[in-house]
OpenMM code with the backbone's topology and positions (N, CA, C; nanometers):
from openmm import Vec3, app, unit

residues = "MET ARG ASN ILE ARG GLY PHE MET ILE HIS ASN ILE ASN TYR VAL TYR ALA ILE LEU THR TRP LEU GLY MET LEU LEU ILE TYR TRP TYR LEU ASP TYR LYS VAL TYR GLY GLY ASN LEU ASN LEU GLY PHE LYS ASP VAL LEU ILE TYR PRO PRO ILE PHE ALA LEU ILE PHE PHE".split()
positions = [
    Vec3(0.7270, -1.6025, 1.8378),
    Vec3(0.7737, -1.4656, 1.8283),
    Vec3(0.9056, -1.4599, 1.7524),
    Vec3(0.9901, -1.5573, 1.7733),
    Vec3(1.1194, -1.5590, 1.7070),
    Vec3(1.1032, -1.5751, 1.5559),
    Vec3(1.0020, -1.6534, 1.5130),
    Vec3(0.9801, -1.6730, 1.3703),
    Vec3(0.9355, -1.5441, 1.3025),
    Vec3(0.8498, -1.4678, 1.3678),
    Vec3(0.8045, -1.3420, 1.3107),
    Vec3(0.9200, -1.2433, 1.3013),
    Vec3(1.0004, -1.2360, 1.4052),
    Vec3(1.1150, -1.1446, 1.4052),
    Vec3(1.2158, -1.1853, 1.2995),
    Vec3(1.2427, -1.3141, 1.2866),
    Vec3(1.3348, -1.3622, 1.1844),
    Vec3(1.2839, -1.3341, 1.0444),
    Vec3(1.1543, -1.3520, 1.0234),
    Vec3(1.0957, -1.3211, 0.8930),
    Vec3(1.1118, -1.1740, 0.8596),
    Vec3(1.0834, -1.0876, 0.9577),
    Vec3(1.0918, -0.9436, 0.9324),
    Vec3(1.2349, -0.8985, 0.9077),
    Vec3(1.3304, -0.9594, 0.9744),
    Vec3(1.4704, -0.9220, 0.9539),
    Vec3(1.5179, -0.9644, 0.8150),
    Vec3(1.4815, -1.0835, 0.7718),
    Vec3(1.5273, -1.1326, 0.6425),
    Vec3(1.4511, -1.0719, 0.5253),
    Vec3(1.3309, -1.0249, 0.5482),
    Vec3(1.2483, -0.9702, 0.4409),
    Vec3(1.2058, -0.8262, 0.4705),
    Vec3(1.2953, -0.7489, 0.5299),
    Vec3(1.2600, -0.6140, 0.5721),
    Vec3(1.2205, -0.5261, 0.4546),
    Vec3(1.2784, -0.5466, 0.3370),
    Vec3(1.2425, -0.4651, 0.2214),
    Vec3(1.0979, -0.4884, 0.1794),
    Vec3(1.0526, -0.6125, 0.1846),
    Vec3(0.9145, -0.6425, 0.1487),
    Vec3(0.8175, -0.5875, 0.2525),
    Vec3(0.8541, -0.6006, 0.3784),
    Vec3(0.7694, -0.5476, 0.4857),
    Vec3(0.7595, -0.3961, 0.4730),
    Vec3(0.8722, -0.3312, 0.4465),
    Vec3(0.8734, -0.1856, 0.4299),
    Vec3(0.7901, -0.1439, 0.3089),
    Vec3(0.7984, -0.2170, 0.1991),
    Vec3(0.7205, -0.1847, 0.0796),
    Vec3(0.5709, -0.1957, 0.1072),
    Vec3(0.5292, -0.2984, 0.1788),
    Vec3(0.3869, -0.3156, 0.2104),
    Vec3(0.3396, -0.2055, 0.3044),
    Vec3(0.4196, -0.1721, 0.4057),
    Vec3(0.3804, -0.0651, 0.4977),
    Vec3(0.3745, 0.0698, 0.4275),
    Vec3(0.4659, 0.0950, 0.3353),
    Vec3(0.4641, 0.2190, 0.2588),
    Vec3(0.3411, 0.2262, 0.1693),
    Vec3(0.3063, 0.1137, 0.1073),
    Vec3(0.1876, 0.1089, 0.0222),
    Vec3(0.0616, 0.1354, 0.1046),
    Vec3(0.0523, 0.0761, 0.2227),
    Vec3(-0.0635, 0.0994, 0.3094),
    Vec3(-0.0694, 0.2447, 0.3549),
    Vec3(0.0459, 0.3033, 0.3847),
    Vec3(0.0496, 0.4447, 0.4214),
    Vec3(0.0041, 0.5337, 0.3069),
    Vec3(0.0454, 0.4995, 0.1853),
    Vec3(0.0035, 0.5745, 0.0690),
    Vec3(-0.1482, 0.5644, 0.0500),
    Vec3(-0.2043, 0.4458, 0.0738),
    Vec3(-0.3490, 0.4291, 0.0627),
    Vec3(-0.4224, 0.5158, 0.1647),
    Vec3(-0.3713, 0.5216, 0.2861),
    Vec3(-0.4353, 0.6041, 0.3888),
    Vec3(-0.4300, 0.7523, 0.3535),
    Vec3(-0.3156, 0.7975, 0.3040),
    Vec3(-0.3021, 0.9374, 0.2643),
    Vec3(-0.3951, 0.9675, 0.1478),
    Vec3(-0.4003, 0.8797, 0.0488),
    Vec3(-0.4867, 0.9009, -0.0664),
    Vec3(-0.6336, 0.9025, -0.0240),
    Vec3(-0.6731, 0.8110, 0.0626),
    Vec3(-0.8109, 0.8085, 0.1106),
    Vec3(-0.8453, 0.9385, 0.1820),
    Vec3(-0.7545, 0.9854, 0.2674),
    Vec3(-0.7796, 1.1092, 0.3408),
    Vec3(-0.7960, 1.2268, 0.2445),
    Vec3(-0.7045, 1.2370, 0.1471),
    Vec3(-0.7144, 1.3478, 0.0521),
    Vec3(-0.8397, 1.3380, -0.0334),
    Vec3(-0.8723, 1.2184, -0.0786),
    Vec3(-0.9856, 1.2027, -0.1685),
    Vec3(-1.1180, 1.2277, -0.0984),
    Vec3(-1.1395, 1.1679, 0.0171),
    Vec3(-1.2710, 1.1734, 0.0795),
    Vec3(-1.2862, 1.2831, 0.1843),
    Vec3(-1.1810, 1.3169, 0.2541),
    Vec3(-1.1927, 1.4169, 0.3597),
    Vec3(-1.1641, 1.5578, 0.3073),
    Vec3(-1.0608, 1.5728, 0.2244),
    Vec3(-1.0222, 1.7053, 0.1785),
    Vec3(-1.1050, 1.7479, 0.0571),
    Vec3(-1.1122, 1.6597, -0.0448),
    Vec3(-1.1798, 1.6958, -0.1688),
    Vec3(-1.3208, 1.6397, -0.1807),
    Vec3(-1.3705, 1.5713, -0.0825),
    Vec3(-1.5070, 1.5226, -0.0828),
    Vec3(-1.5373, 1.4178, -0.1886),
    Vec3(-1.4379, 1.3378, -0.2274),
    Vec3(-1.4587, 1.2322, -0.3256),
    Vec3(-1.4592, 1.2799, -0.4688),
    Vec3(-1.4049, 1.3990, -0.4964),
    Vec3(-1.4086, 1.4561, -0.6304),
    Vec3(-1.2824, 1.4330, -0.7125),
    Vec3(-1.1863, 1.3586, -0.6627),
    Vec3(-1.0676, 1.3310, -0.7430),
    Vec3(-1.1018, 1.2303, -0.8519),
    Vec3(-1.0401, 1.2457, -0.9683),
    Vec3(-1.0719, 1.1592, -1.0815),
    Vec3(-1.0118, 1.0197, -1.0690),
    Vec3(-0.9033, 1.0047, -0.9976),
    Vec3(-0.8435, 0.8723, -0.9799),
    Vec3(-0.9289, 0.7917, -0.8833),
    Vec3(-0.9544, 0.6683, -0.9178),
    Vec3(-1.0362, 0.5849, -0.8313),
    Vec3(-0.9548, 0.5219, -0.7193),
    Vec3(-1.0124, 0.5165, -0.6022),
    Vec3(-0.9437, 0.4554, -0.4886),
    Vec3(-0.9199, 0.3070, -0.5135),
    Vec3(-1.0145, 0.2427, -0.5821),
    Vec3(-0.9980, 0.1004, -0.6132),
    Vec3(-0.8804, 0.0775, -0.7065),
    Vec3(-0.8550, 0.1688, -0.7987),
    Vec3(-0.7410, 0.1565, -0.8884),
    Vec3(-0.6099, 0.1636, -0.8110),
    Vec3(-0.6033, 0.2549, -0.7170),
    Vec3(-0.4825, 0.2697, -0.6355),
    Vec3(-0.4664, 0.1489, -0.5440),
    Vec3(-0.5756, 0.0877, -0.5059),
    Vec3(-0.5726, -0.0290, -0.4182),
    Vec3(-0.5340, -0.1560, -0.4937),
    Vec3(-0.5784, -0.1701, -0.6178),
    Vec3(-0.5632, -0.2953, -0.6911),
    Vec3(-0.4358, -0.3017, -0.7761),
    Vec3(-0.4017, -0.1955, -0.8460),
    Vec3(-0.2927, -0.2027, -0.9437),
    Vec3(-0.1533, -0.2308, -0.8855),
    Vec3(-0.1110, -0.1701, -0.7752),
    Vec3(0.0233, -0.2008, -0.7251),
    Vec3(0.0483, -0.3485, -0.6946),
    Vec3(-0.0445, -0.4214, -0.6291),
    Vec3(-0.0184, -0.5642, -0.6077),
    Vec3(-0.0130, -0.6435, -0.7395),
    Vec3(-0.0944, -0.6048, -0.8369),
    Vec3(-0.0912, -0.6740, -0.9665),
    Vec3(0.0436, -0.6524, -1.0333),
    Vec3(0.0931, -0.5302, -1.0326),
    Vec3(0.2242, -0.5020, -1.0928),
    Vec3(0.3356, -0.5760, -1.0177),
    Vec3(0.3240, -0.5853, -0.8867),
    Vec3(0.4255, -0.6574, -0.8090),
    Vec3(0.4238, -0.8057, -0.8421),
    Vec3(0.3056, -0.8636, -0.8577),
    Vec3(0.2975, -1.0056, -0.8929),
    Vec3(0.3516, -1.0308, -1.0340),
    Vec3(0.3245, -0.9401, -1.1254),
    Vec3(0.3789, -0.9543, -1.2606),
    Vec3(0.5310, -0.9444, -1.2573),
    Vec3(0.5834, -0.8534, -1.1762),
    Vec3(0.7279, -0.8344, -1.1667),
    Vec3(0.7973, -0.9607, -1.1131),
    Vec3(0.7362, -1.0243, -1.0125),
    Vec3(0.7989, -1.1418, -0.9538),
    Vec3(0.7602, -1.2660, -1.0298),
] * unit.nanometer
topology = app.Topology()
chain = topology.addChain("A")
for resn in residues:
    res = topology.addResidue(resn, chain)
    for name in ("N", "CA", "C"):
        topology.addAtom(name, app.Element.getBySymbol(name[0]), res)
């Protein structure tokens, strides 16, 4: 338990970025499939795949 807490304290920005990205995915999924019935032009897979690729390129 101490290792997980220590990791989160030292890398809180990365943890926050991942949680924010997951929250954005949930909001986008809800809007795309529940509100608009899957009629948005942006693909859910694009929103799921591109941010991690850009992050890996950045680092």
